[in-house]
N, C-alpha and C positions, 0 to 999 in steps of 0.2 A: 680502515676502509679500503677496499681494493679499488683499482682504477675503474673497473666496470661499475662498482657501486657508486663511485663519485660521479661518473657520467650519468647514471640513472638518477641520482639525486639532483644534479643540475637540470636534467630534462624535466623533472617534476616541478622544480622551482620555476622554470621558464613557462611551463604549462599553467601553473598557478597564476603567474603574472599576466599571462594572456587572458585567462578567464576573468580575473579580477578587473582588468581594464575593460573588457567587453561588457561585463555586467554593469560597471559604473556608467558606461555610455548608453546602455539600452534598457535597464530595468525601469518599468513605468513608475513615474512619480505618484506617490500616494497609494501604490499597490492596487490589488484587485480583491474582490470578495472571495471568500473560501469556496472553491467549486464544490466541495463536499457538502456545503450547506444547501445545495439545490439550485443556486442561482448561476446558471451557465450563461455567460454573456459572450457576445461576439468578441469582446476584448480578450477573453481567455483564448479563444481560437486564434486571434491575431498574434497573441504572445507566443503560442505554441508554433505558429508558422514562422515567427521571427527566429525562434530557436532552430527550427528546421532549416531555414535558409542559411543560417550561420554554421550549420553542421553539428549543432549541439542537442538535437532532439532526442537522439538515442545513441549515446556514446558506446553502450555495451553491444549494440547490434554489429554483426559482421559488415565489413565494407561492401561486400557484394549485395547486401540488402539495404544499403543506404546509411549505415551507421559509420562509426569511426574505428570499430574493432579495438576500442581502448581496453587496456587491462584494468584490473580492479583498483590498483593504486591511482591511476589517472581518474577513474570514475569517482573515487572517494574525494580526491582533491576538488573535482568539479562540484560535487555536492556540498562540500564544506564552504566553498566560495559562494555558491548559490544561496545557501542559507545565511551566510554572513552578510550578503548584500540585501537580504530581505526580499528576494525575488518572489514572484507569485507562486503559490502552490500549483503543482502540475495537475492537469485536469484529465489526462487520459492514461493514467498509470496502468489501468487494466489492460489496455491495448499494448502499451509499450513494454510492460514487465511480464505479462502473462500470456495474452493472446498471441502477440507477435512471435516470441520464442517458440511457442507451441506450433504455430503455422510453419516456421522455419524448419522444424524437425519433422513434422508429420504431414504438412501440406503438399499438394501437387504443385507443379510449376505454375499452372493457371491460377491456383489459389494464392500463391505467393505474389504473383504479379498483380492480382486484384486487390488483396487485402493490405499487404505490407506498405506500399507507398501511401495509401489512404490513412493508415495509422500514423505514419511519420508526419504527414501534413495536417493531421487532426481533422481530416475530412470525415472519418468514421470514429465515433465515440463508442467504446465498448463497456459493457457491464458484465458482472460475474453472476451466473445462475447456479449456485451451489446450495445454499441454505434453504431449508423448507420448514414449515411448521412440524416440529417433532424430529427434525433431522438437521441440526445445525452443526454442533461439534461432532456428532455421530453421523457423518455423511454416508456411511455404508447403509444407513436406514432410510435413505431417500426413497420417495414413492412416485415422483413424477414419471409417468410411463411413456415409452416410445415403442410403437409397434410397426414392424416393417410392412409396408403396403406398396408393392411394386418397386419403384425407384425412390420412394420416400419413407421417412419415419413420420408416423402420426403421433404427435405429442399431446398428452393431457396431464394436467396437474397444476401445481402452484409452487412458486419460489417466493421467498420473503427476505427482507433486509437487503434488498438489491440496491447497492450504492450506485447512484447516477442512472438508475433505470428509466427515469422520466425522460431523459434527453438522449439515451443511448440509441445508436443505429444497429448495433449487433450485440449479441450475448454469447459468451462461451459457457456452456452448460453441461452439467452431469445429469443424465436421464437413465431410467431403468429400462433396459431392453431384455433383461432376464426375468425369471419369475420373482414374485415378491419376496421370497426367502433366499434369494441368491446372494445377498450381501454385496460385498465389493466386487465379486466376480461377475455380476450381471449389470454393470454400469458402463455406459458409453458416453464419450466426450464429443460434443457436437457444437457447431457454430450455427446460431439462429438469427435470421434477419428479423429485427424487432418490428418491421412494418408488415410482417406476414399476417394475413387474416386469421382471426381466432386468438390473437394476443391482446390481453387487457392489462394495461399498466395503471396501478392505483398508487399515488403518492401517500406516504405515511407522514402525517403532520405530527411532529414531536412537540414536547412540552415547551421547547424554545421557539416554536412556530416554524422551524426549518423543515424542509422536505427532501433531505438528501437520500432517504431510503424509500423503497417502493415495494409493493406486492406485485407480482406478475402472475397472471392466470393464463393457462394454455387450454384452449378448447378445440380439439381436432386440428391442431396446427401442423401443416405439412412442411417438413424440412427435408431437402434432398439428401439422400444417403451419401452423396459426394461431399457433404459438409462434415462428415464424421472424421475426427482426428484419431488416427490409430485404427484399431480393430473394433468391430462390434463386441460388446461385453468386455473390452480391454481398456476402458477409460480411466480406471482407478490409477493405474501407473502413470498415465498422462497427467492426471490432476496432481498426483503427489510430487511429480517432478516440478510442476509449476509452483506449488506451495512451498517447496524446499527453497527455491530462489526467492520467493516473497519473504520468507522468514529469515533468510541468511544474514545479510549485513545490517538488517533493520531498515525501517522506513525513513529514519532520520539519522544524521551524523551527530556527533557530540556538540557541534556548533549550535544546533537548535536549542539544546538544553542549556548551554552557556548563555544564550540569548535570554532564555526564560529566567535564569538566575540573575542576570543583569536587571531584568524587569522587576524581580522581587526586591533587589537592592534599591531600585528607584522608589518603590513603595516604602521601604524601610526608612529611607532618607526623608521622604515627604511627610511621614508620620512621626518622625523624631524617635525612631526605635533603634538607632545605631548602637546604643549601649545596652540593649536588652540581651542578656546572656543566653536566654533560650533561643532567640532569633539567630544570634551569632553561631550557636551550636548547630542549629538546623541547617544554616547556609554552609557551614564547614562540612557537615556530613554529606550534604547533597553535592557539593563540589568534588568531594572524594569519590562519590558514586559515579559522577559524570566522567571523571578521569579513569576510573576502572573500566567504564563502558568503552571509552576511546581505545584503550589498549586491548580490550577483548575483541572489538571489531577488527582491530589490526591483525589479531591472531586468526580470526575467521577469514579475513581477506587473504592472508598468507596460505591458509589451508586450501581455499578455493583456487588460488593460483597454482597450487600443486595438483589440482584436479579433484579435490575432495570436498563435496558438498553433501553432508549426511545429516543424521538426526541431531548432531551437535548444534545445528543451526537453531534448534529450539531454545538453546540457552539465550541467544541474543534477543529473540522475541520476548521471552519471559522477562529478561532483565530490564530492557528499555521500557516496556509497557508498565511494569511496576514502578520503576524510577520516575517515569513521566507522571504517574498518578501522585506519587509522593511530592514531587516538585509543586504541583498545582494545589495540593492540600496545604503545604506550607504557605504558599502565596495567599490562600484564602484565610488562613489563621492570621497572617500579618494584616490583611485588609479588614478582617472582622466585619463589623456592620457597614463599613465604608464600601464593601463590595456591592451592597444593595442600592447605594446612592448613585444611580446611573443617569438620572435626569435632574440633577440638583447642582446648585452652584458649588457645593462642597465635594462633588464627585472628583475622583482622581483620574488623571489621564491614564488610559490603559486598563482601568478597573472593569469596565463593561466587557471588553474583549477577554480579560482574564477569567471572568466568571463563566463566559461561554466555553472557554478552553478547559476550565475546571470540570464542567459537566461532561464535555467530550472526552476528557482524559480517562474516563472509566471505560470507554468503548474499546481501546486497544487491548484491554484484558480479555475481550471477547472475540474481536475479528481476527482473521487469519489463523483460526484455531484457538479456542479458549486457553487461558493459562493453566487450567486444570488438565487439559489435554496435553499441553506442552510438558507439564510435570510428569505425566504418564510416559510420554515419549522418552524423556530423559532417563527416567528410572528404569524403564524396560529395555530400551534399545541402546542406551549409552552405558548405564551402570550395571545392566544385566540382572536387575532385580526381578523377582517373580511377577508375572502379569497380574493385573487387577482382575478379580473374578468377574466373568461376564454372565449376566442373567439371561 
């Protein structure tokens, strides 16, 4: 190891110690409800503001925009410690990870001054307006229209599966400004104030009674042309840049999955299954998978630090989402019928939460681009295989 590498390693160790100590002193006892479940509490905003005041709200943002300008190594260390401490799930990732970087690149000075500080302080919550009925994975088929009228776009149409839409203040959206057959060439990326007249937000109540998703209807909604990011009809490239970063290093580090395996082990011990060879084999296989994921993320981070964020990012999204589902399936097999005993004296600590997580573990295979789409990206853009026939 060179002197420079030793210094870098010491700096990361010091950073890890700083984060660990701060989290131990500040993480709320008992945690907070999952914000993706639709229950946005003032406590969530208070936690985000605590992170902001400590300088930890957006490590990846440049210093001039209120971030720390941290490199990927430092960000991964922070996330590992954040997950190890069991800190609350972040509630404004749409703003921090997608809207914010887009505004930094394409926004005017006035837009940056208006939106970016409000994202950091969690004054503005953001939602994503991409998916539509009939245009989820195939975003080029979206139909929500936006017609130029003077200094405005007049938007009509519908978005669906909008995470956090019920509580959002702003939406970053893809709308069709070209003709209906213009495909990705006729799409514009625009920021929409969710309080604008003509917007109707309807929560979708799921089978678990949660309302984390919404339908959003637009009827003659007037959006200033000044809110367009990039060029009219040029929104496809803007959106793909944002999604590449969303898929890159994954939504979670390996620590989250190690925590999940530790929970399965607690179930195994409580149910007296320590000597079950099938269970031991499952846990060994999953631990190997988590270790592989850890090293693959490290490679992705190294590539990104060299300035390369390309279609290879789809590997990570595909890998962690499938692994996450497998982990929760094994947990349910261990629990068996005990997973259903949630209001009984025989219920196991953590079983109810595990069952909820099991059902949600199917969702990552769909959001941020379905896994079928990720496989197409890998085969066509990474491996150079023939493109799938388009009908």
